Phi, psi and omega in degrees: 000152186246125176240104176286148177223099183052250185257007174254155178224123175268120179254096185192196183256353179206154184291133178297128176212169174241134176053037182056011177279112173298135183280128175275112186296332180280344181268359187266131169257137178195166181295118181279346179276337177237118186283358184269004180243153182213167170298135181293124182293332178299319181291319181297321178298312183296327177297307183301318182291332178292317183295325178272002190291332181279349189223113183304318183301314179292324176299318184289320179298311175301321173305316184294318178289319167297342180277347176288135181305134168301128175248011188264151180261200187287130174277123180234153180268353184194131177286154179284144170296112185295350176270354182253103190292318173307316182294314181301316182293322181291316176309304183303317183291315182297316180299312173305309171309313173310303184301319175302314190282325178296326181293320179287322175301317184297320175295320180298315186291314175309308185301311179305317181289312185298315177290322172301312180288328170294328174283355182082010177297153181286158186293323176304319181285327178289323173298322174298317175305317184291322175295314170314314183299310182296324186287335181272359177291170179288170176293323174310313183287321181292317178294316186295330179259358192061035181303323178251011174096004176240138190235174174271158182220152177236031173221154189273006164284357173229080195295318182295313184291328184282328175292324179300318182299316187292315183297335183265337185245000000 
């Protein structure tokens, strides 16, 4: 299912969120002229972590939510033209690459959480390690999740996002 969020499109079965907090499209600021930008997922997550920082119970709840496997797909700033087979080919290739990387990151995240809990680390410490894990990932992961606010695009109205798409596919 495709769910638009203002000028962003999430191509997956559920809307991307952290800690089951639905993103409010009206409260997000980004460049309207360039569909290859989005609210940075990193900023959203670190804000949630900071809000939870004074309460271990809230931090644990956020950690539990992050421990759930991501079922979300590639975030894009513009969908491929369905009548353009080249565009669809780029999208399919990029989507496969992203899904493979996302699976690897999910396994690393699960291991980080399990080892952190076994070592008796606080939820807050483990959450910070998850942010560091995501920070250390490839550009493909970061663009595919909107981690730093930049995403892939499949239309020429987003020149930067489209160039990213071409370079990765």
